[in-house]
C-alpha positions as CSV (number, residue, x, y, z in Angstrom):
1,M,13.5,-54.9,39.4
2,G,13.2,-52.2,36.8
3,S,15.5,-50.8,34.2
4,F,16.6,-47.2,34.4
5,R,18.4,-45.1,31.9
6,Y,21.1,-42.8,33.4
7,R,23.5,-40.1,32.4
8,A,26.4,-39.4,34.9
9,R,29.8,-38.0,35.1
10,D,32.9,-39.9,36.5
11,Q,35.7,-38.5,38.6
12,A,37.7,-37.5,35.5
13,G,34.8,-35.4,34.2
14,A,33.8,-37.7,31.4
15,T,30.0,-38.2,30.7
16,L,28.7,-41.7,30.9
17,T,25.4,-43.1,29.7
18,G,23.8,-46.5,30.1
19,T,21.1,-48.5,31.9
20,I,21.1,-49.9,35.5
21,S,18.7,-52.3,37.2
22,A,17.1,-51.3,40.5
23,K,13.8,-51.5,42.3
24,T,13.2,-47.7,42.4
25,K,14.6,-44.6,40.8
26,S,16.1,-43.7,44.2
27,D,17.9,-47.0,44.5
28,A,19.3,-46.5,41.0
29,M,20.7,-43.1,42.0
30,S,22.1,-44.5,45.2
31,E,23.9,-47.3,43.3
32,L,25.4,-44.8,40.8
33,K,26.6,-42.6,43.7
34,R,28.2,-45.7,45.3
35,K,30.2,-46.1,42.1
36,N,31.6,-42.5,42.6
37,L,29.5,-41.2,39.7
38,T,27.9,-37.7,39.7
39,V,24.3,-38.3,38.7
40,M,23.1,-36.0,35.9
41,E,19.8,-37.7,34.9
42,V,18.0,-40.9,35.7
43,S,14.8,-41.9,33.9
44,S,12.7,-45.0,33.5
45,G,13.8,-47.2,30.6
46,G,10.2,-48.5,30.0
47,D,8.8,-45.2,29.0
48,D,10.8,-44.6,25.8
49,A,7.9,-43.9,23.5
50,T,6.4,-41.3,25.8
51,K,9.8,-39.7,26.5
52,T,10.6,-39.6,22.8
53,M,7.3,-37.8,22.0
54,K,7.9,-35.3,24.8
55,E,11.4,-34.6,23.5
56,L,10.2,-34.2,19.9
57,F,7.4,-31.9,21.1
58,A,9.7,-29.8,23.2
59,K,12.3,-29.6,20.4
60,A,9.6,-28.4,18.0
61,S,8.2,-25.9,20.5
62,R,11.5,-24.2,21.7
63,K,11.6,-21.8,18.8
64,G,8.4,-20.3,20.0
65,V,9.9,-19.0,23.2
66,T,10.3,-15.2,23.0
67,R,13.0,-13.1,24.7
68,E,10.2,-11.4,26.7
69,E,9.0,-14.8,28.1
70,L,12.6,-15.6,29.1
71,V,13.1,-12.3,30.9
72,V,9.8,-12.6,32.8
73,F,10.7,-16.2,33.7
74,T,14.2,-15.2,35.0
75,R,12.9,-12.3,37.1
76,Q,10.1,-14.3,38.7
77,L,12.4,-17.2,39.4
78,A,14.9,-14.8,41.0
79,T,12.1,-13.4,43.2
80,M,10.8,-16.8,44.3
81,V,14.3,-18.2,45.0
82,G,15.2,-15.0,46.9
83,A,12.0,-15.5,49.0
84,G,13.1,-19.0,50.0
85,I,10.9,-21.1,47.8
86,P,12.6,-24.4,46.8
87,I,13.8,-24.4,43.3
88,L,11.7,-27.3,42.2
89,E,8.5,-25.7,43.5
90,A,9.4,-22.4,41.9
91,L,9.9,-24.1,38.5
92,E,6.5,-25.9,38.9
93,I,4.8,-22.6,39.5
94,Q,6.5,-21.1,36.5
95,R,5.5,-24.0,34.3
96,E,1.8,-23.6,35.4
97,Q,1.7,-19.9,34.5
98,A,3.7,-20.1,31.2
99,E,1.5,-18.8,28.5
100,S,3.0,-20.5,25.4
101,P,2.8,-24.3,24.9
102,G,6.4,-24.3,23.8
103,F,7.7,-22.8,27.0
104,Q,5.4,-25.1,29.0
105,A,7.0,-28.1,27.2
106,V,10.5,-26.8,27.9
107,L,9.8,-26.1,31.6
108,S,8.2,-29.5,32.0
109,G,11.4,-31.1,30.8
110,V,13.4,-28.9,33.2
111,V,11.1,-29.8,36.1
112,E,11.4,-33.5,35.5
113,S,15.2,-33.2,35.3
114,V,15.5,-31.2,38.6
115,R,13.1,-33.7,40.3
116,G,15.4,-36.5,39.2
117,G,18.3,-34.9,41.1
118,V,19.9,-32.9,38.3
119,D,21.3,-29.4,38.9
120,L,19.3,-26.6,37.5
121,S,22.1,-25.5,35.2
122,K,22.4,-29.1,33.8
123,A,18.6,-29.2,33.3
124,L,18.6,-25.9,31.4
125,E,21.6,-27.1,29.3
126,K,19.4,-29.6,27.5
127,Y,17.5,-26.7,25.8
128,P,20.2,-24.5,24.1
129,Q,17.7,-22.8,21.8
130,V,15.9,-21.4,24.8
131,F,18.7,-21.1,27.4
132,P,22.0,-20.2,25.7
133,E,25.4,-21.0,27.0
134,L,25.8,-17.6,28.7
135,Y,22.5,-18.3,30.6
136,V,23.5,-21.8,31.7
137,N,27.0,-20.7,32.9
138,M,25.7,-17.9,34.9
139,V,23.1,-20.2,36.6
140,R,26.0,-22.6,37.2
141,A,28.0,-19.9,38.8
142,G,25.0,-18.9,41.0
143,E,24.6,-22.4,42.2
144,A,28.3,-22.7,43.1
145,S,28.4,-19.4,44.9
146,G,25.0,-19.8,46.7
147,Q,23.8,-16.5,45.1
148,L,21.4,-17.9,42.5
149,D,18.8,-15.2,43.2
150,I,21.2,-12.4,42.8
151,I,22.7,-13.8,39.6
152,L,19.2,-14.4,38.1
153,V,18.5,-10.7,38.7
154,R,21.7,-9.8,36.8
155,L,20.8,-12.2,34.1
156,A,17.3,-10.6,33.7
157,E,18.9,-7.1,33.6
158,Y,21.3,-8.3,30.9
159,L,18.5,-9.8,28.8
160,E,16.5,-6.6,29.1
161,A,19.4,-4.4,28.1
162,S,20.2,-6.7,25.2
163,A,16.6,-6.6,24.0
164,Q,16.6,-2.8,24.2
165,L,19.8,-2.7,22.1
166,I,18.2,-4.9,19.5
167,R,15.1,-2.7,19.4
168,E,17.2,0.4,18.8
169,V,19.1,-1.2,15.9
170,K,15.9,-2.5,14.3
171,S,14.4,1.0,14.6
172,A,17.5,2.4,12.8
173,M,17.3,-0.2,10.0
174,T,13.5,-0.2,9.5
175,Y,13.1,3.2,7.8
176,P,15.9,2.8,5.2
177,V,14.8,-0.7,4.3
178,I,11.2,0.3,3.8
179,S,12.2,3.4,1.9
180,L,14.5,1.3,-0.4
181,V,11.8,-1.2,-1.1
182,L,9.4,1.6,-2.0
183,V,12.0,3.2,-4.3
184,L,12.7,-0.1,-6.1
185,G,9.0,-0.8,-6.3
186,I,8.1,2.5,-7.8
187,A,11.0,2.4,-10.2
188,A,10.1,-1.1,-11.3
189,F,6.4,-0.1,-11.9
190,L,7.4,2.9,-14.0
191,M,10.1,1.0,-16.0
192,I,8.0,-2.1,-16.7
193,G,4.4,-0.8,-16.7
194,I,4.6,2.9,-17.8
195,V,7.7,3.7,-19.9
196,P,7.2,1.1,-22.6
197,Q,3.7,2.5,-23.3
198,F,5.4,5.7,-24.7
199,K,7.3,3.8,-27.5
200,P,4.6,4.2,-30.1
201,V,4.3,7.9,-29.3
202,F,8.0,8.4,-29.6
203,D,8.1,6.4,-32.9
204,S,5.5,8.6,-34.4
205,L,7.5,11.8,-33.6
206,D,9.9,12.9,-36.3
207,I,12.7,13.8,-33.9
208,E,15.9,12.4,-32.6
209,L,15.4,11.1,-29.1
210,P,17.6,12.5,-26.3
211,G,20.3,10.2,-24.9
212,L,18.6,10.0,-21.5
213,T,15.3,8.9,-23.2
214,L,17.1,6.3,-25.3
215,F,18.9,4.9,-22.2
216,V,15.7,4.8,-20.1
217,M,13.7,3.2,-22.9
218,D,16.4,0.5,-23.5
219,A,16.5,-0.2,-19.8
220,A,12.7,-0.4,-19.6
221,F,12.4,-2.9,-22.4
222,F,15.3,-4.9,-21.0
223,C,13.5,-5.0,-17.6
224,K,10.2,-6.0,-19.2
225,G,11.7,-8.6,-21.4
226,Y,14.2,-10.1,-19.1
227,W,12.7,-9.5,-15.6
228,Y,13.3,-13.1,-14.7
229,L,17.0,-12.7,-15.3
230,L,17.1,-9.7,-12.9
231,V,15.0,-11.6,-10.3
232,G,17.2,-14.7,-10.7
233,A,20.4,-12.7,-10.4
234,G,19.1,-11.1,-7.2
235,A,18.1,-14.4,-5.8
236,A,21.5,-16.0,-6.8
237,A,23.3,-13.1,-5.1
238,A,21.3,-13.4,-1.9
239,T,21.8,-17.2,-1.9
240,G,25.5,-16.8,-2.5
241,I,25.9,-14.4,0.4
242,M,23.9,-16.7,2.7
243,V,26.0,-19.8,1.7
244,A,29.2,-17.8,2.1
245,K,28.1,-16.6,5.5
246,K,27.9,-20.2,6.7
247,T,31.7,-20.7,6.1
248,P,34.1,-19.3,8.6
249,R,36.0,-17.2,6.1
250,G,32.8,-15.9,4.5
251,A,31.2,-15.0,7.8
252,Y,34.4,-13.2,8.8
253,L,34.5,-11.2,5.6
254,F,30.8,-10.4,5.7
255,D,31.1,-9.0,9.3
256,A,34.3,-7.1,8.5
257,T,32.4,-5.5,5.5
258,L,29.6,-4.5,7.9
259,L,32.0,-2.7,10.2
260,R,33.5,-0.8,7.2
261,M,30.2,0.2,5.7
262,P,29.6,3.9,5.2
263,V,27.0,5.4,7.6
264,F,26.0,2.1,9.2
265,G,29.5,0.7,9.9
266,T,30.0,3.0,12.9
267,L,26.6,1.9,14.3
268,F,27.4,-1.8,13.9
269,R,30.8,-1.4,15.6
270,K,29.2,0.4,18.6
271,V,26.6,-2.3,18.9
272,A,29.2,-5.0,18.9
273,L,31.3,-3.2,21.5
274,S,28.3,-2.7,23.7
275,R,27.3,-6.3,23.5
276,F,30.9,-7.5,24.2
277,S,31.3,-5.3,27.2
278,R,27.9,-6.1,28.8
279,T,28.2,-9.8,28.3
280,F,31.8,-9.9,29.6
281,A,30.9,-7.7,32.6
282,T,27.8,-9.8,33.5
283,L,29.8,-13.1,33.4
284,V,32.8,-11.8,35.3
285,K,30.6,-10.2,38.0
286,S,28.7,-13.4,38.4
287,G,31.8,-15.4,39.1
288,V,32.3,-17.2,35.8
289,P,36.1,-17.9,35.3
290,I,37.6,-15.4,32.9
291,L,38.7,-18.0,30.3
292,A,35.2,-19.5,30.2
293,A,33.7,-16.1,30.1
294,M,35.9,-15.1,27.2
295,D,34.9,-18.2,25.3
296,I,31.2,-17.4,25.8
297,V,31.7,-13.7,24.9
298,A,33.4,-14.8,21.6
299,Q,30.4,-17.0,20.8
300,T,27.8,-14.3,21.6
301,A,29.6,-11.3,20.2
302,G,27.4,-11.3,17.1
303,N,30.4,-10.3,14.9
304,K,33.1,-12.7,13.7
305,V,35.8,-9.9,13.7
306,I,35.1,-9.2,17.4
307,S,34.9,-13.0,18.1
308,A,38.3,-13.6,16.5
309,A,39.9,-10.8,18.5
310,V,38.4,-12.1,21.8
311,L,39.6,-15.7,21.1
312,S,43.1,-14.4,20.3
313,A,43.1,-12.5,23.5
314,R,41.8,-15.6,25.3
315,E,44.9,-17.6,24.2
316,S,47.2,-14.8,25.5
317,V,45.4,-14.8,28.8
318,R,45.7,-18.6,29.0
319,Q,49.5,-18.2,28.6
320,G,49.6,-15.7,31.5
321,E,49.6,-12.4,29.6
322,T,47.2,-9.5,30.2
323,L,43.9,-9.1,28.4
324,S,44.2,-5.5,27.2
325,A,47.5,-6.0,25.2
326,P,46.1,-8.5,22.6
327,L,42.8,-6.6,22.4
328,G,44.8,-3.4,21.6
329,Q,46.8,-5.2,18.9
330,S,43.7,-6.4,17.1
331,K,42.8,-2.8,16.0
332,V,39.1,-3.7,16.5
333,F,38.8,-2.2,20.0
334,P,39.2,1.6,20.4
335,P,42.0,2.9,22.6
336,M,39.5,4.0,25.2
337,V,38.1,0.5,25.6
338,V,41.6,-1.0,25.8
339,K,42.8,1.5,28.3
340,M,39.8,1.0,30.6
341,I,40.2,-2.8,30.4
342,S,43.8,-2.4,31.3
343,I,42.9,-0.2,34.4
344,G,40.3,-2.8,35.4
345,E,42.8,-5.6,35.3
346,R,45.3,-3.6,37.4
347,T,42.7,-2.5,40.0
348,G,40.7,-5.7,40.1
349,A,37.5,-3.8,39.0
350,L,37.3,-5.3,35.5
351,D,33.6,-6.0,35.8
352,T,32.8,-2.4,36.9
353,L,34.8,-0.8,34.1
354,L,33.3,-3.1,31.5
355,E,29.8,-2.1,32.7
356,K,30.8,1.6,32.3
357,I,32.0,0.8,28.7
358,A,28.7,-0.9,28.0
359,H,26.7,2.0,29.4
360,F,28.8,4.5,27.3
361,Y,28.2,2.6,24.1
362,D,24.5,2.1,24.8
363,Q,24.3,5.9,24.9
364,Q,26.4,6.1,21.7
365,V,24.1,3.6,19.9
366,E,21.0,5.6,21.0
367,A,22.6,8.9,19.7
368,A,23.7,7.2,16.5
369,V,20.2,5.8,15.9
370,K,18.7,9.3,16.3
371,G,21.3,10.8,14.0
372,L,20.9,8.1,11.4
373,T,17.1,8.5,11.4
374,S,17.3,12.3,10.9
375,M,20.0,11.9,8.2
376,I,18.6,8.9,6.2
377,E,15.2,10.5,5.7
378,P,16.4,13.4,3.4
379,I,18.8,11.0,1.7
380,M,16.1,8.5,0.8
381,I,13.8,11.3,-0.3
382,G,16.6,12.6,-2.5
383,V,17.3,9.1,-4.0
384,M,13.6,8.7,-4.7
385,G,13.4,12.0,-6.3
386,F,16.5,11.3,-8.4
387,V,15.2,7.9,-9.7
388,V,11.6,8.8,-10.2
389,G,12.4,12.3,-11.5
390,G,15.0,10.9,-13.9
391,I,12.4,8.5,-15.4
392,V,9.8,11.2,-15.7
393,L,12.3,13.6,-17.3
394,A,13.3,11.0,-19.8
395,V,9.7,10.6,-20.9
396,F,9.0,14.3,-21.2
397,L,12.3,15.4,-22.9
398,P,11.1,14.4,-26.4
399,I,7.9,16.4,-25.9
400,F,9.9,19.4,-24.9
401,K,12.2,18.9,-27.9
402,L,9.2,18.6,-30.2
403,Q,7.8,21.9,-28.9
404,E,11.1,23.6,-29.6
405,Q,11.2,22.3,-33.2
406,L,7.6,23.5,-33.7
407,A,8.4,26.9,-32.3
408,H,11.4,27.3,-34.6
409,S,9.5,26.2,-37.6
410,H,6.9,28.9,-37.0
C-alpha cells in the first residue's frame, strides 16, 4: 500500500486536500470517485522532495514565458486538437518542442496533471503567471461545449490582437520618452558641466548681468551643488507614485489621471475601450457566462476606472437589469459604445457588436498613434530648442551687453 496526496472537489463545490492509502494511483482515484468526489489531482506522497523542486523551478521559470510563445502554443494546440490528436499527446508534443526552459517546465507540470486525470483548464489554472484567468475560463468553456479547438483559435486571435495593440501603444510612447530623456540629459550637462565655467568670466566683466543670466547661473550652481537633492526628490516622487498605485484608491486616481492627460489621455481611453470590448466579446462568444465574463473583463481591463464601471454594471446585471444602462451612467463609456451594447442585448448579438466596437477602436488607436507621432516630433524639437536655446542665450547675453557698452564708449 502506498500513500497518495490528492486534491478533489465535493458535491457542494468545496475543494478538499489530503492523503489516501491505495495500491496504485488508479485505485486511489477510484476510491475518491466512490466517495462522490471530483478528482482534480492525485500524486505520490513519497516524492515530495522531487515535486517541491519541480514546483520551485516552474515557479521561477514562468516569468520567462513570452506572449509570442503562448500564442504559438495556443495555435498549435488548436490545430492538433482539431485534427483529432488526444489532448495529452498534443501537450507532450508541445512540451518537447518548447524552446524556453521555463515553458518546458510549465508544460511538464500541465502534462503530469492531465495524465493524472485533471481537466486541461484545471491544469492550466496552476500557472496563473502564464495562463491568466481569461485563458483558463475560455479553455473551460471549450471543454464544456466540446469546441475546444475552435475556442483555442479564438484565444490565439485574441492574444495576437492584444499584442498588436500593446506594440502600437509602445511605439507611440517610445519617441516622446527618448526625446524627453535626451532633453533632460543635454540640459543637465549644460547646467552642471558648462554654465558654471563661465562664472569667472562674468565676474571679470564690469557689467550688470541680465536677469536671465542670473537666473540660469543660480540654477546651474544649485544643480551642481545639490544634485543629490534633485535625484533624491525624483526617486522619492517615483517611489511615492509606485506605492500609491498599490493601494486601491491610489491606483484608481492614477488611472483616472491618465485618462484626463492632455494629448495622451485620448489614446489611453481608446486603448482601454478596445481591450474591454475585445475581451468581453471573446469570452461571450466562447460561452463563458456573462457574470463570470464581466468579472474577468474587470480584472483584465488595464484601467481601474474601467474596472470599477464594469464591476458596478456586473452588480446591476446580477439584479436583473440591463448591461448598457449602468455603463452609460458611469460616464466612462462613450454614447456610441453604450448604444451598440444596448442593441446587442436586445438582438442577442452582443458578442458581434462588441467585436465591431473593438475593431473600431483598434483603427482609432492606430490613427491616434500616427497622429501623435507626427505631432510630438515638432513639439519635442521645440521644447529642446527652448531649453537649450535659453541656456545658450543666457550665456551669451552678457557678451552682447559688453559689446554694446564698448560701442557706446567709443
